[in-house]
C-alpha atoms as a printed R data frame, in Angstrom:
    type eleno elety resid chain resno       x       y       z
1   ATOM     1    CA   MET     A     1   0.000   0.000   0.000
2   ATOM     2    CA   LYS     A     2   1.479   3.335  -1.042
3   ATOM     3    CA   GLY     A     3   0.161   6.883  -0.908
4   ATOM     4    CA   LEU     A     4   1.203  10.324  -2.082
5   ATOM     5    CA   TYR     A     5   2.077  12.932   0.541
6   ATOM     6    CA   ALA     A     6   2.245  16.536  -0.681
7   ATOM     7    CA   GLU     A     7   3.893  18.758   1.934
8   ATOM     8    CA   ASP     A     8   6.433  21.594   1.677
9   ATOM     9    CA   ASP     A     9   7.482  21.544   5.356
10  ATOM    10    CA   LEU     A    10  10.587  19.326   5.338
11  ATOM    11    CA   ASN     A    11  10.625  18.584   9.069
12  ATOM    12    CA   LEU     A    12   6.941  17.728   9.238
13  ATOM    13    CA   ALA     A    13   7.165  15.586   6.099
14  ATOM    14    CA   ALA     A    14  10.110  13.618   7.485
15  ATOM    15    CA   SER     A    15   8.268  12.988  10.756
16  ATOM    16    CA   VAL     A    16   5.019  11.856   9.121
17  ATOM    17    CA   ILE     A    17   6.782   9.670   6.549
18  ATOM    18    CA   GLN     A    18   8.841   7.927   9.236
19  ATOM    19    CA   SER     A    19   5.769   7.387  11.436
20  ATOM    20    CA   LEU     A    20   3.792   5.930   8.522
21  ATOM    21    CA   LYS     A    21   6.713   3.678   7.617
22  ATOM    22    CA   GLU     A    22   6.704   2.303  11.167
23  ATOM    23    CA   LYS     A    23   3.050   1.416  10.611
24  ATOM    24    CA   GLY     A    24   3.935  -0.436   7.414
25  ATOM    25    CA   VAL     A    25   2.636   2.271   5.062
26  ATOM    26    CA   GLN     A    26   4.827   3.859   2.385
27  ATOM    27    CA   VAL     A    27   4.357   7.239   0.739
28  ATOM    28    CA   GLU     A    28   5.940   9.110  -2.118
29  ATOM    29    CA   TRP     A    29   6.731  12.669  -1.063
30  ATOM    30    CA   ALA     A    30   6.192  15.770  -3.182
31  ATOM    31    CA   ARG     A    31   6.774  19.415  -2.231
32  ATOM    32    CA   SER     A    32   4.767  21.010  -5.019
33  ATOM    33    CA   VAL     A    33   1.737  20.634  -7.260
34  ATOM    34    CA   ALA     A    34   3.996  19.952 -10.260
35  ATOM    35    CA   GLU     A    35   5.901  17.164  -8.469
36  ATOM    36    CA   SER     A    36   2.619  15.658  -7.301
37  ATOM    37    CA   VAL     A    37   1.117  15.602 -10.797
38  ATOM    38    CA   GLU     A    38   4.281  14.006 -12.178
39  ATOM    39    CA   LEU     A    39   4.076  11.214  -9.598
40  ATOM    40    CA   ILE     A    40   0.329  10.746 -10.100
41  ATOM    41    CA   ASP     A    41   0.887  10.203 -13.825
42  ATOM    42    CA   LYS     A    42   3.287   7.351 -13.007
43  ATOM    43    CA   THR     A    43   1.477   5.577 -10.166
44  ATOM    44    CA   ASN     A    44  -2.062   4.768  -9.012
45  ATOM    45    CA   PHE     A    45  -1.756   5.625  -5.333
46  ATOM    46    CA   ALA     A    46  -4.002   4.066  -2.680
47  ATOM    47    CA   PHE     A    47  -4.530   7.393  -0.897
48  ATOM    48    CA   TYR     A    48  -3.479  11.051  -0.923
49  ATOM    49    CA   ILE     A    49  -2.484  13.293   1.993
50  ATOM    50    CA   LEU     A    50  -2.366  16.869   0.748
51  ATOM    51    CA   ASP     A    51  -1.267  20.120   2.314
52  ATOM    52    CA   VAL     A    52  -3.182  23.097   0.928
53  ATOM    53    CA   GLY     A    53  -0.324  25.602   0.729
54  ATOM    54    CA   LEU     A    54   2.479  24.211  -1.457
55  ATOM    55    CA   LEU     A    55   5.535  25.744  -3.140
56  ATOM    56    CA   ASP     A    56   3.837  26.412  -6.459
57  ATOM    57    CA   GLY     A    57   0.125  26.361  -5.690
58  ATOM    58    CA   GLU     A    58  -2.526  24.625  -3.603
59  ATOM    59    CA   GLY     A    59  -3.377  21.062  -2.734
60  ATOM    60    CA   TYR     A    60  -6.847  21.821  -4.048
61  ATOM    61    CA   GLU     A    61  -5.309  21.793  -7.546
62  ATOM    62    CA   ILE     A    62  -4.064  18.244  -6.988
63  ATOM    63    CA   ALA     A    63  -7.527  17.136  -5.861
64  ATOM    64    CA   THR     A    64  -9.036  18.740  -8.974
65  ATOM    65    CA   TYR     A    65  -6.500  16.894 -11.154
66  ATOM    66    CA   LEU     A    66  -7.330  13.589  -9.470
67  ATOM    67    CA   HIS     A    67 -11.033  14.183 -10.006
68  ATOM    68    CA   ALA     A    68 -10.427  14.858 -13.705
69  ATOM    69    CA   LYS     A    69  -8.511  11.564 -13.993
70  ATOM    70    CA   GLY     A    70 -11.409   9.688 -12.413
71  ATOM    71    CA   SER     A    71  -9.454   8.674  -9.309
72  ATOM    72    CA   LYS     A    72 -11.514   7.155  -6.500
73  ATOM    73    CA   ALA     A    73  -8.650   6.996  -3.991
74  ATOM    74    CA   PRO     A    74  -9.378   8.802  -0.710
75  ATOM    75    CA   ILE     A    75  -7.994  12.310  -0.153
76  ATOM    76    CA   LEU     A    76  -7.056  13.697   3.257
77  ATOM    77    CA   PHE     A    77  -6.162  17.363   3.630
78  ATOM    78    CA   LEU     A    78  -3.600  18.068   6.338
79  ATOM    79    CA   THR     A    79  -3.238  21.835   6.602
80  ATOM    80    CA   ALA     A    80  -2.962  24.970   8.717
81  ATOM    81    CA   ARG     A    81  -5.710  26.578   6.645
82  ATOM    82    CA   ASN     A    82  -8.721  25.740   8.742
83  ATOM    83    CA   SER     A    83 -11.403  28.315   8.010
84  ATOM    84    CA   ALA     A    84 -14.934  27.107   7.360
85  ATOM    85    CA   GLU     A    85 -14.538  28.163   3.721
86  ATOM    86    CA   ASP     A    86 -11.315  26.157   3.315
87  ATOM    87    CA   ARG     A    87 -12.832  23.044   4.870
88  ATOM    88    CA   LEU     A    88 -15.939  23.322   2.721
89  ATOM    89    CA   LYS     A    89 -13.815  23.710  -0.415
90  ATOM    90    CA   GLY     A    90 -11.819  20.638   0.503
91  ATOM    91    CA   TYR     A    91 -14.887  18.499   1.044
92  ATOM    92    CA   LYS     A    92 -16.440  19.723  -2.204
93  ATOM    93    CA   LEU     A    93 -13.288  18.506  -3.978
94  ATOM    94    CA   GLY     A    94 -13.820  15.027  -2.611
95  ATOM    95    CA   ALA     A    95 -11.824  15.043   0.628
96  ATOM    96    CA   VAL     A    96 -12.862  12.392   3.138
97  ATOM    97    CA   GLU     A    97 -10.928  14.078   5.966
98  ATOM    98    CA   TYR     A    98  -9.760  17.633   6.650
99  ATOM    99    CA   ILE     A    99  -7.252  17.629   9.516
100 ATOM   100    CA   PRO     A   100  -6.037  20.979  10.891
101 ATOM   101    CA   LYS     A   101  -2.448  21.630  11.958
102 ATOM   102    CA   PRO     A   102  -1.028  21.212  14.519
103 ATOM   103    CA   PHE     A   103  -2.077  17.604  14.963
104 ATOM   104    CA   LEU     A   104  -0.991  14.409  16.688
105 ATOM   105    CA   PHE     A   105   0.199  11.613  14.420
106 ATOM   106    CA   ALA     A   106  -2.049   9.259  16.389
107 ATOM   107    CA   GLU     A   107  -5.041  11.259  15.154
108 ATOM   108    CA   LEU     A   108  -3.852  11.140  11.533
109 ATOM   109    CA   TRP     A   109  -3.243   7.404  11.789
110 ATOM   110    CA   ILE     A   110  -6.684   6.637  13.230
111 ATOM   111    CA   ARG     A   111  -8.397   8.622  10.484
112 ATOM   112    CA   LEU     A   112  -6.210   7.175   7.719
113 ATOM   113    CA   GLU     A   113  -6.712   3.622   8.993
114 ATOM   114    CA   HIS     A   114 -10.497   4.024   8.954
115 ATOM   115    CA   VAL     A   115 -10.463   5.602   5.501
116 ATOM   116    CA   LEU     A   116  -8.300   2.860   3.986
117 ATOM   117    CA   LYS     A   117 -10.398   0.121   5.556
118 ATOM   118    CA   ASP     A   118 -13.561   1.584   4.043
119 ATOM   119    CA   HIS     A   119 -12.047   2.030   0.574
120 ATOM   120    CA   THR     A   120  -9.884  -1.060   0.104
121 ATOM   121    CA   GLN     A   121 -12.807  -3.354   0.869
122 ATOM   122    CA   GLU     A   122 -14.514  -2.058  -2.277
123 ATOM   123    CA   GLU     A   123 -11.495  -2.051  -4.609
124 ATOM   124    CA   ILE     A   124 -11.974  -4.940  -7.026
125 ATOM   125    CA   LEU     A   125 -10.309  -5.501 -10.382
126 ATOM   126    CA   ASP     A   126 -12.631  -7.390 -12.710
127 ATOM   127    CA   LEU     A   127 -10.872  -9.409 -15.394
128 ATOM   128    CA   GLU     A   128 -12.645 -11.898 -17.624
129 ATOM   129    CA   GLY     A   129 -13.553 -14.749 -15.310
130 ATOM   130    CA   LEU     A   130 -11.416 -13.418 -12.453
131 ATOM   131    CA   GLU     A   131 -12.049 -10.899  -9.674
132 ATOM   132    CA   ILE     A   132  -9.023  -9.534  -7.794
133 ATOM   133    CA   ASN     A   133  -9.924  -8.060  -4.398
134 ATOM   134    CA   PHE     A   134  -7.398  -5.498  -3.160
135 ATOM   135    CA   GLY     A   135  -8.865  -5.502   0.330
136 ATOM   136    CA   SER     A   136  -8.613  -9.227   1.032
137 ATOM   137    CA   PHE     A   137  -5.614 -10.100  -1.230
138 ATOM   138    CA   ALA     A   138  -7.842 -12.584  -3.031
139 ATOM   139    CA   PHE     A   139  -8.053 -14.033  -6.537
140 ATOM   140    CA   LYS     A   140 -11.588 -15.304  -7.128
141 ATOM   141    CA   TRP     A   141 -12.151 -17.386 -10.241
142 ATOM   142    CA   LYS     A   142 -15.689 -17.933 -11.507
143 ATOM   143    CA   ASP     A   143 -17.020 -21.315 -10.291
144 ATOM   144    CA   ALA     A   144 -13.827 -22.001  -8.355
145 ATOM   145    CA   GLU     A   145 -12.418 -21.582  -4.872
146 ATOM   146    CA   THR     A   146 -11.107 -18.184  -3.853
147 ATOM   147    CA   LEU     A   147  -7.311 -18.084  -3.610
148 ATOM   148    CA   PHE     A   148  -5.865 -15.843  -0.886
149 ATOM   149    CA   LEU     A   149  -2.357 -14.595  -1.636
150 ATOM   150    CA   SER     A   150   0.266 -13.783   0.962
151 ATOM   151    CA   GLU     A   151   0.919 -10.117   1.716
152 ATOM   152    CA   LYS     A   152   4.204 -10.187  -0.220
153 ATOM   153    CA   GLU     A   153   2.711 -11.991  -3.221
154 ATOM   154    CA   PHE     A   154  -0.135  -9.521  -3.463
155 ATOM   155    CA   GLY     A   155   2.270  -6.658  -2.842
156 ATOM   156    CA   VAL     A   156   4.292  -7.644  -5.916
157 ATOM   157    CA   PHE     A   157   1.122  -7.881  -8.010
158 ATOM   158    CA   LYS     A   158  -0.150  -4.500  -6.821
159 ATOM   159    CA   CYS     A   159   3.243  -2.884  -7.417
160 ATOM   160    CA   LEU     A   160   3.155  -3.998 -11.066
161 ATOM   161    CA   TYR     A   161  -0.505  -3.132 -11.534
162 ATOM   162    CA   SER     A   162  -0.286   0.344  -9.965
163 ATOM   163    CA   LYS     A   163   2.715   1.325 -12.102
164 ATOM   164    CA   SER     A   164   1.349   0.029 -15.408
165 ATOM   165    CA   PRO     A   165   2.233   0.605 -18.196
166 ATOM   166    CA   ASN     A   166   5.693   1.413 -16.821
167 ATOM   167    CA   VAL     A   167   8.389  -1.230 -16.463
168 ATOM   168    CA   VAL     A   168   9.188  -1.960 -12.798
169 ATOM   169    CA   ARG     A   169  12.729  -2.998 -11.931
170 ATOM   170    CA   ARG     A   170  13.286  -5.895  -9.572
171 ATOM   171    CA   SER     A   171  15.129  -3.581  -7.183
172 ATOM   172    CA   GLU     A   172  12.141  -1.222  -7.158
173 ATOM   173    CA   ILE     A   173   9.791  -4.087  -6.302
174 ATOM   174    CA   LEU     A   174  12.076  -5.120  -3.449
175 ATOM   175    CA   ASP     A   175  12.185  -1.579  -2.050
176 ATOM   176    CA   GLU     A   176   8.409  -1.113  -2.252
177 ATOM   177    CA   VAL     A   177   7.234  -4.521  -1.034
178 ATOM   178    CA   TRP     A   178   9.968  -5.480   1.428
179 ATOM   179    CA   GLY     A   179  11.405  -2.101   2.383
180 ATOM   180    CA   GLU     A   180  14.931  -1.061   3.187
181 ATOM   181    CA   GLU     A   181  15.265  -3.156   6.350
182 ATOM   182    CA   GLN     A   182  14.770  -6.526   4.650
183 ATOM   183    CA   PHE     A   183  17.194  -8.013   2.172
184 ATOM   184    CA   PRO     A   184  15.720 -10.733  -0.047
185 ATOM   185    CA   SER     A   185  17.415 -11.359  -3.363
186 ATOM   186    CA   GLU     A   186  16.022 -10.395  -6.757
187 ATOM   187    CA   ARG     A   187  15.486 -14.117  -7.286
188 ATOM   188    CA   THR     A   188  12.730 -13.843  -4.667
189 ATOM   189    CA   VAL     A   189  10.857 -11.491  -6.979
190 ATOM   190    CA   ASP     A   190  11.229 -13.943  -9.885
191 ATOM   191    CA   ASN     A   191   9.827 -16.779  -7.755
192 ATOM   192    CA   ILE     A   192   6.788 -14.728  -6.745
193 ATOM   193    CA   ILE     A   193   6.190 -13.668 -10.350
194 ATOM   194    CA   LEU     A   194   6.179 -17.369 -11.294
195 ATOM   195    CA   LYS     A   195   3.512 -18.049  -8.643
196 ATOM   196    CA   LEU     A   196   1.445 -15.062  -9.776
197 ATOM   197    CA   ARG     A   197   1.480 -16.268 -13.368
198 ATOM   198    CA   GLN     A   198   0.328 -19.700 -12.251
199 ATOM   199    CA   ASN     A   199  -2.500 -18.163 -10.234
200 ATOM   200    CA   LEU     A   200  -3.520 -15.855 -13.079
201 ATOM   201    CA   LYS     A   201  -3.886 -18.895 -15.375
202 ATOM   202    CA   HIS     A   202  -4.827 -17.714 -18.884
203 ATOM   203    CA   HIS     A   203  -4.280 -14.100 -17.785
204 ATOM   204    CA   SER     A   204  -0.612 -14.873 -17.053
205 ATOM   205    CA   SER     A   205   0.528 -13.090 -20.224
206 ATOM   206    CA   MET     A   206  -0.530  -9.791 -18.623
207 ATOM   207    CA   ILE     A   207   2.734  -9.952 -16.663
208 ATOM   208    CA   LYS     A   208   5.444  -9.302 -19.228
209 ATOM   209    CA   SER     A   209   9.138  -9.933 -18.567
210 ATOM   210    CA   ILE     A   210  11.593  -7.236 -19.623
211 ATOM   211    CA   ARG     A   211  14.924  -8.957 -20.077
212 ATOM   212    CA   SER     A   212  17.612  -7.969 -17.539
213 ATOM   213    CA   VAL     A   213  15.359  -5.236 -16.117
214 ATOM   214    CA   GLY     A   214  12.132  -6.399 -14.488
215 ATOM   215    CA   TYR     A   215   8.440  -6.762 -15.236
216 ATOM   216    CA   MET     A   216   5.369  -4.835 -16.322
217 ATOM   217    CA   TRP     A   217   1.604  -5.323 -16.137
218 ATOM   218    CA   MET     A   218  -0.118  -5.161 -19.519
219 ATOM   219    CA   LYS     A   219  -3.523  -3.692 -18.647
220 ATOM   220    CA   ASP     A   220  -4.764  -3.921 -22.208
């Protein structure tokens, strides 16, 4: 699970990112609207935490961009701008939470946890004859038993799917799914890809190998 965190306060960003990492949640960090849009175009994030006042504009612009792209991922505003007008604007742009600064991380975590629980339960990828449930890590074939993947197996699948149509290097998969404190080999990724292809059955060709680089998910 990975989110986008748009915040121009370096100290606050470092603190929040570290605290989320300790909870097992990773975020990409952006300091501006432009950086955020660039990252959004590369990755389908599971959630967005947006400051309103950024280096080159407002977090509201990011929310508007997400809406235009048809994103259904939850948006949380985390900002010092806490007037009734600001809050109303945020909610009108699709925010599910509007958290004023200063705040306790425990409060942010409780709200984020509830939001993700509500949204991931409904996130289902429907392929021909196969439903992939992002909330339960399950592959459900029509007229067959549901197969529940391990957290790491599903993490590899989601990493490929969220970055499609970009090629994902093995090292990038390791960093995103295992993190910096664990040290499996790139062969581990290859073994999990093999299992995923077996579980995908006739959809296995949607995972394409890029020789000497990594893998990509072919959505089309």
